[in-house]
C-alpha positions, 0 to 999 in steps of 0.5 A, spaced: 499 500 500 503 506 497 499 510 502 502 507 508 509 505 506 512 511 503 513 518 505 510 523 501 512 529 497 510 535 502 510 531 508 514 537 511 508 541 511 504 537 516 505 537 524 501 530 524 502 524 519 499 517 520 498 511 516 494 505 516 494 499 511 487 497 514 482 503 515 478 499 519 483 499 525 481 506 526 474 506 524 471 501 528 474 504 535 471 510 533 464 507 532 465 505 539 465 512 541 460 515 536 454 518 540 455 525 539 457 529 532 463 532 535 469 529 538 476 532 541 482 529 538 489 529 542 495 526 539 501 525 542 507 521 540 504 515 544 498 515 539 491 518 539 486 520 544 479 521 541 474 524 546 466 524 546 462 527 551 454 528 553 451 533 558 457 533 563 455 526 565 458 522 560 465 521 557 468 516 552 475 516 550 478 511 545 486 510 545 489 508 539 497 507 540 502 509 535 504 502 534 497 501 531 499 505 525 504 503 520 507 510 520 506 515 526 510 522 525 509 528 529 513 534 529 510 537 535 509 534 543 501 535 542 496 536 537 489 538 538 483 539 534 475 538 534 472 535 528 465 532 526 466 525 528 460 523 524 463 526 517 470 523 519 466 516 519 463 517 513 469 519 510 473 513 513 468 508 510 467 511 503 469 505 500 464 501 504 468 498 509 470 492 505 470 485 509 472 481 503 478 477 505 485 480 502 481 487 500 483 493 505 482 500 504 489 504 506 489 511 510 494 516 510 491 522 515 495 529 515 494 535 519 497 541 518 496 545 524 491 550 527 486 552 523 487 547 517 483 541 515 484 534 517 486 531 510 485 524 509 488 520 503 484 513 502 486 508 497 483 501 495 484 497 489 488 503 486 483 508 487 485 514 491 480 519 494 482 525 498 477 528 503 478 534 507 474 535 513 474 542 517 477 542 524 475 547 530 479 549 536 478 543 541 474 545 547 477 543 554 474 535 556 471 534 562 476 532 568 472 527 572 477 526 576 477 519 576 483 517 580 486 510 581 488 511 588 480 512 589 478 506 586 473 502 591 471 497 587 474 493 581 472 487 577 474 485 570 469 480 566 469 477 560 465 481 555 461 475 553 458 475 560 456 482 560 453 482 553 449 476 556 447 480 562 445 486 558 440 481 553 437 479 559 436 485 563 430 490 562 432 495 557 425 499 558 428 501 565 430 508 566 436 506 570 441 501 571 443 499 579 450 496 580 452 493 587 459 491 588 461 488 595 466 484 598 460 479 600 454 477 597 451 479 592 458 480 590 457 484 583 449 485 581 446 488 575 439 491 577 433 494 572 427 496 574 422 496 567 416 495 564 417 487 566 418 488 573 425 488 577 430 484 574 437 482 577 443 479 574 448 476 579 456 474 578 459 470 583 466 472 585 469 466 583 465 465 576 469 463 570 467 469 567 470 473 572 477 475 571 479 479 577 475 481 583 477 487 588 472 489 592 473 493 598 466 496 601 459 495 599 457 500 594 450 501 590 449 506 585 444 508 580 446 510 573 442 513 567 440 507 562 440 513 557 448 514 558 450 507 559 447 505 552 452 508 548 457 504 551 454 497 548 457 499 542 464 498 545 462 492 549 460 489 542 467 490 540 471 488 546 473 481 549 474 484 556 471 489 560 474 492 567 468 496 571 470 500 576 467 505 581 470 510 586 468 513 593 463 518 589 460 512 586 463 515 579 463 509 574 469 507 569 468 502 564 474 500 560 473 495 554 479 492 551 478 491 544 482 487 539 483 490 532 483 486 525 490 485 526 490 482 533 493 489 536 489 491 542 486 498 543 482 501 549 475 504 550 473 508 556 467 511 558 466 515 565 459 516 567 456 520 573 451 517 578 444 518 578 443 523 584 435 524 583 431 523 589 426 518 588 421 522 592 417 525 587 410 525 587 
């Protein structure tokens, strides 16, 4: 793929150049956090971090390490911009996202700096398409102040088991209640929907439970409407880490393996639902 194996004339004008032999290694991860139109891109020499937020209550981050790319060149320590994520995904899948074995779309992504568009060169079967997408000055992402030293409870599950739970719980429920405890029920998901109350329990010694570290009993409620976007990441992932801190904030970390077997991470932060159930 010439787009991703050779430096191109004029590359010196760009502060960021990233190339992929298979564009799906980027587009699939971005689909896992696409629930709002705009995203904040932040590139460092370690790779790309893409952030999407909703109502100061939900934040999703996709991490694509520099090693995932065939080429990842930066001329500055960090580069940031905001972009329409829906438009970007439309461009990345302009060839239809072929799943035919041996047929992939190559990507060369270039950015010249503040005020310039993000330029995409996409090639499949010798056909090259160039897309230029306007960028804006990035807003400052919300700091959820989720600190690993303040984590009270943590479990790591195989994603299959969480997908099974979501298929059995009542999605008409407005909230998902999560109970984590060093004693029974250990890890419980509860919904309160049209079909009544439903609970899904995980024993701490379950085959699906890879890690169980719970130090205190915590029960928190989260708006289902905020958690539903994270099911896109769940569908792609093979493992998920569920963590809560002392404030009840929720972190969902998804380990995603791409088409080439490389590992990327998607993380969702969600604030607890603090509405009091005393309304008449």
